[in-house]
C-alpha positions as CSV (number, residue, x, y, z in Angstrom):
1,X,34.5,147.2,144.2
2,X,34.5,148.2,147.9
3,X,36.8,145.2,148.7
4,X,39.2,146.2,145.9
5,X,39.4,149.8,147.2
6,X,39.8,148.5,150.8
7,X,42.6,146.1,149.7
8,X,44.4,148.9,147.8
9,X,44.2,151.2,150.9
10,X,45.6,148.5,153.1
11,X,48.6,148.0,150.8
12,X,49.2,151.7,150.4
13,X,49.0,152.3,154.2
14,X,51.2,149.3,155.1
15,X,53.9,150.4,152.6
16,X,54.1,153.8,154.3
17,X,54.4,152.2,157.8
18,X,57.3,150.0,156.7
19,X,59.5,152.7,155.3
20,X,63.1,151.9,155.7
21,X,65.8,154.5,155.5
22,X,68.8,152.1,155.2
23,X,68.8,148.4,154.5
24,X,72.5,147.9,153.7
25,X,73.9,145.9,150.8
26,X,72.4,146.8,147.4
27,X,70.4,149.8,148.9
28,X,70.3,152.7,146.4
29,X,69.5,156.3,147.2
30,X,69.1,159.3,144.9
31,X,69.0,162.7,146.6
32,X,68.1,166.1,145.0
33,X,68.3,169.3,146.9
34,X,69.7,172.8,147.6
35,X,73.1,173.8,148.8
36,X,73.0,176.4,151.5
37,X,76.7,177.0,152.1
38,X,80.2,175.6,151.4
39,X,81.8,176.0,148.0
40,X,78.7,178.0,147.0
41,X,74.9,178.3,146.9
42,X,73.1,176.1,144.3
43,X,71.7,172.7,143.7
44,X,72.9,169.2,144.5
45,X,72.3,165.7,143.3
46,X,73.9,162.5,144.8
47,X,73.6,158.8,144.3
48,X,74.6,156.2,147.0
49,X,75.0,152.5,146.7
50,X,75.1,150.2,149.8
51,X,78.1,147.9,150.1
52,X,77.0,146.5,153.4
53,X,75.2,147.5,156.6
54,X,77.8,150.1,157.4
55,X,79.3,151.5,154.2
56,X,78.0,153.1,151.0
57,X,79.8,154.6,148.1
58,X,78.4,157.1,145.6
59,X,78.8,160.1,143.3
60,X,77.5,163.6,143.3
61,X,77.3,166.9,141.5
62,X,76.9,170.3,142.9
63,X,76.1,173.2,140.6
64,X,76.6,176.7,142.2
65,X,74.8,179.8,141.2
66,X,76.4,182.2,143.7
67,X,79.3,182.5,146.2
68,X,81.5,179.9,144.4
69,X,85.0,179.5,145.6
70,X,87.2,182.5,145.1
71,X,84.5,184.1,142.9
72,X,86.0,182.2,140.0
73,X,83.3,181.1,137.6
74,X,85.4,178.0,136.8
75,X,84.7,176.8,140.3
76,X,80.9,176.7,139.9
77,X,80.7,172.9,139.6
78,X,81.9,170.2,142.0
79,X,81.9,166.6,140.8
80,X,82.8,164.1,143.5
81,X,82.8,160.6,144.8
82,X,81.6,160.0,148.3
83,X,81.9,157.4,151.1
84,X,79.3,157.2,153.9
85,X,79.3,155.3,157.2
86,X,75.7,154.4,158.2
87,X,75.0,154.4,162.0
88,X,71.5,153.1,161.9
89,X,72.3,149.8,163.7
90,X,75.0,151.2,165.9
91,X,72.6,153.9,167.3
92,X,69.6,151.5,167.2
93,X,67.6,154.0,165.2
94,X,64.0,153.5,164.1
95,X,63.5,152.0,160.6
96,X,62.6,155.4,159.0
97,X,65.9,157.1,160.1
98,X,69.4,156.9,158.8
99,X,72.3,159.0,160.2
100,X,75.6,158.9,158.2
101,X,78.9,160.8,158.4
102,X,80.9,160.8,155.2
103,X,83.7,162.3,153.0
104,X,83.6,163.7,149.5
105,X,86.6,163.8,147.1
106,X,86.4,165.3,143.7
107,X,87.1,168.1,141.2
108,X,85.9,171.7,141.8
109,X,86.4,173.5,138.5
110,X,90.2,173.6,138.1
111,X,90.9,172.7,141.7
112,X,90.7,169.6,143.9
113,X,87.8,169.5,146.2
114,X,87.5,167.7,149.5
115,X,84.7,167.7,152.1
116,X,83.3,166.0,155.1
117,X,79.6,165.9,156.2
118,X,77.2,164.3,158.6
119,X,73.8,163.6,157.1
120,X,70.3,162.4,158.2
121,X,67.5,160.8,156.2
122,X,63.9,160.3,157.2
123,X,61.5,158.3,155.0
124,X,57.8,158.9,154.9
125,X,57.2,156.0,152.5
126,X,59.3,153.2,151.1
127,X,60.2,155.4,148.2
128,X,60.3,159.1,149.4
129,X,61.9,160.9,152.2
130,X,63.9,164.0,153.1
131,X,67.5,164.6,153.9
132,X,69.8,167.2,155.4
133,X,73.7,167.2,155.4
134,X,76.0,169.6,157.2
135,X,79.7,170.0,157.0
136,X,81.9,171.7,154.4
137,X,78.8,171.8,152.3
138,X,75.3,172.1,153.7
139,X,72.3,170.8,151.8
140,X,68.6,169.9,152.2
141,X,66.2,168.1,149.9
142,X,64.3,165.0,148.9
143,X,65.6,161.5,149.0
144,X,64.4,158.6,146.8
145,X,64.8,154.9,147.5
146,X,65.2,152.4,144.7
């Protein structure tokens, strides 16, 4: 029994040491968080899919509770596509870090929405990390690796 517990602890510990924030092609990230500014204050969710070591595409949804564009309640949801450029290799970052500038294009209520951001992710384990993005919208939250 002691050997089984020890083996389990070694596997658990080694998985947290080898956390990778960005691996490239086929990498999938789900982010959930809070919007602090931009088109409004609310919650955000994004999904990114890695095309290669440099690029990912994804989708997102921001739901605003307060301060939405022009105080028009029709502008309280932003649905968008996104493109990110991952600088992990170019900046020779540690495995747990990913820095990525990107652009968002989508629909904000009845209007067209566009944004730019720079984001950073840090992974504590292979599956769970944190993120922050600043730009036209600012958000912080939890990032999940698939």
